[in-house]
N, C-alpha and C positions, 0 to 999 in steps of 0.2 A: 813281613814288612810291607808297609804301604807308603813309599816315598812321596807319593803325590796326594796323600790324604790332605784335605782342606783346600785343594786346588779345583778350579772349574775350567774345563776346556771345551773348545769348539773344534771339530774336525770336519773339513769338507771332503767330498769324495770318499766318505767312509763306508760306502756300501760294498766296496770290493778292493782288491789289490793292496797297495801300500797303505792307503788311507784307512782301510778296514783294519789292517794289522796295527797301525799306530793307535787308532781309537780304542781297540781292544786292550792294547798294552797299557794305555793310560788308565782305562777303567779298572783293569785288574790291579794296577798299582795304587788305586785309591782315589783317583780323580773322579769327580762327577763330570759327565760328558754329554754335550749336545752333539749328537751324531747326525750328520747331514749328508744327503746325497740327492742328485737329480732324480733318481728313482725312489719314489715313496716306498715301494715294496722292499727294495734292498735295504733302506734305512731301517724300516720296521723289522725286517727279518733279523738283521744284525742286532738291533736293540733287544729284541725278544731273547736272542741267544745269550747276550750278556746279562740281561736282567735275571735270567734263569740261573746264572752263576752267582748272583748276589750283587752285581754291579749296579751303580746308579747312573742310568743313561736316559736321555730323551731323544727320540728320533724326530727329524724334521726333513721334509722335502725342501731342497734349496737349489735354485738355479743361480750359480755364483755370478752370472752376468747381469742379474737383476738386483739393483740396489735395494729395492724394497724387501726382497727375499733375505739378503744378507743382513739388513738392519733388523729384520724380524728374528733371525737366529740369535743375534747379540741380545736383543731384548728378552728373548726366551731364557737365555743364560742368566741375565740379571733378575728377571722376575721369578724364575723357578729356583735358582740356586744363590741369588744374592750378590754375585760377583762374576768377574771373568779374569782369569789369570793366563790362559794359554790359548793361542789361536794357531791352528795348523791348516795350511792350504794345500790340499792334495788332489783336488779335482783336476782331471786332465783327459785329453783325448789325443788320438793319433790319426794321421792320414799321410799317405806317401804317394808322391807323384812328382815328376819334373816340374820346374817352375812354369814352363810354357803351358803345361796341362793342368796346373793346379787351380781348382775353382776358387775364384776370388771370395765368394761367400763363405767357403770353408775356411780359407785363410783368416778372414775377419773373425769368424766365430771362434776359431782356436785361440787367437790372441785375446779375445774377450774372456774366454774361460781361464787361460793360464797366466795372463798379465792383469787384465782389468779385475778378474775375480780376487786375486790376492790384494790388489790395491783397495778394493771395496772392503775386504775383510779387515785390513789394517785400519782404514779410515774410521770404521765404526767400532772396532775393538779398542783402539788407542785411548779414547777418552776414559773408558772404564778402567783401563790399566793405569793411566796417569793418576786417577783418583786414588788408587791403592798404592802407588809408587812401586809397582811390581808388574812384570809381564814377560812372557816368552812368546815370540812370534817366529814360526818356522814355515817356510814355503818349500814345496818339493820342486826343485829344479831338476837338473840332469847333467850328465857329462856332455850332453848335446847343448848345454848352455855354455860350454867351455871350448868345444871343438865342433867343427862342421860335420855334416853327414848328408851325402847327396840324396835328394828326394824328400827331405824333411824341412822345407822352407819355413813352414808355419811353426812347427814344433821347436826347431832351433831358434827361430826369432823370438818365440815366446819364452823359452827358457833362458836365453841371453837377457831378455827384458826383465824377467823376474829377479835375476841376480843384480841388475842395476837398481831396481826398485828396492831390493833388500839393503844395498849399501846406503842409499839415500835415507831410508827409514832408520837404519842403525845410527847414522850420524845425528838425525833429528832427535833421537830418543836416548842418546848415550848417557845423559845425566838424569834420566827419568826412572832408572831402575828397570828398564825394558830392553831385552836383547832381541835382535832381529837377525836371523840367519837363513841361508838357503842350503838345503841338503841336495847333493848332486850324485844320485846313484848311477851306476852303470846299468847294464842289462839285468833286470830282475825278472824272476819267473812270475809274471802277472798276466791277466787277460790282455792288458794294453800291449805288452811285448809279444805275446803269442798271436794277438790279432793282427799285427803288422806283417807277419811272415808272408801271407798271401800277396800283399801289395808289393813287398820287396821282391818276392819270387817273380811276379809279373813284370816289374820294371827291369829286372836283371836276367830274365830268361832262364831261371833256375827252378828247381823244386823247392818246396818249403824246407825239407830236410837239408838240402844243400845250402839254403840261405842261413839256416841256423848254424850249420857247421863252418861254412866258408865265408859268410859275410859278417856274422855276429860273433861267434865264439873265436874266430880267427883274430879278432881285435883284442881279446881278453887274455892276458898272460896266464891267468888261473884256469882259463878254458872251461868256464862254467857260468851258469846264470846265478846271480845272487838270490837269496831267499828273502821274502818279505819280512821275516823275523829279524834278519840281520839289519835291515834298514830301520825297522822299528826300534831295535836296541840302540842304534846310534842316535835316532831321533829323541829317544827318552833321555839320553845323556844331554843333548843339546837343550832340552826343555827343563832340565833339572837345575837345582841350585849349584851343582858342581860346575856348571858351565857358565857361571855368572860373568866371567871375563871374555867369553867368546861372543862376539857380535860383529855384524857386517861381513860375515864370511861365507864363501861358497865352499862348503865342506864336502869332500869327495869320498865316496865309497864305491869303488869300481873294479875290484879285482886286478888292478894294475893297468887298466885301459889307458889312462892319461900319463902313465909313467914312460911310455915309449917315445 
């Protein structure tokens, strides 16, 4: 079965981690996909892998903070595939430091990637979706968009921001046949999560193994990292016709993190 046959998708941050898994899942489910990443090599490597499986994908380098890049990706979908139905915003970065030590330029850059990036994606995708009377927009937020976490001033601010953006867009598009949601995973086994262990260890005076066990997994009742496949499975539901009534939501998948 190909439940997304006839659909066209754009996925940002699709060269690794959650974005990579969602892009692959959409492509394998029949969607044609414009697969974008800041790294041209990562985008092309993933596109080559999926093309070898028989999927229909186009790789594009995209800096989501640059409006021209985002516009070009939407135009690519319309030119090459004739339409745009699904827009997934998964590009993200992490940096950990106390507020007084947090570099201002890093803070600004992170907000541009994780708030301005989804805004630009929506801005340029919505007209094409309105024209078809159909659309699915999904931004990757985080449990850090719902709760605080010391040392993550920029990441938490960005993820709270994208949830607010999601709610506004959902209200504006409620009668246009377009749903807009934010998916809020807990800790997922990705390079982004693994990459922050060293910073967390430094700021807390612990080893990386201690950080994983005592700082991260201690917060998760299931006491494990989620898999990217779990997140992609939930994303595909939200992007499907079965979720037509789900909009404006910060949907949580966190192993019980926020239940405490």
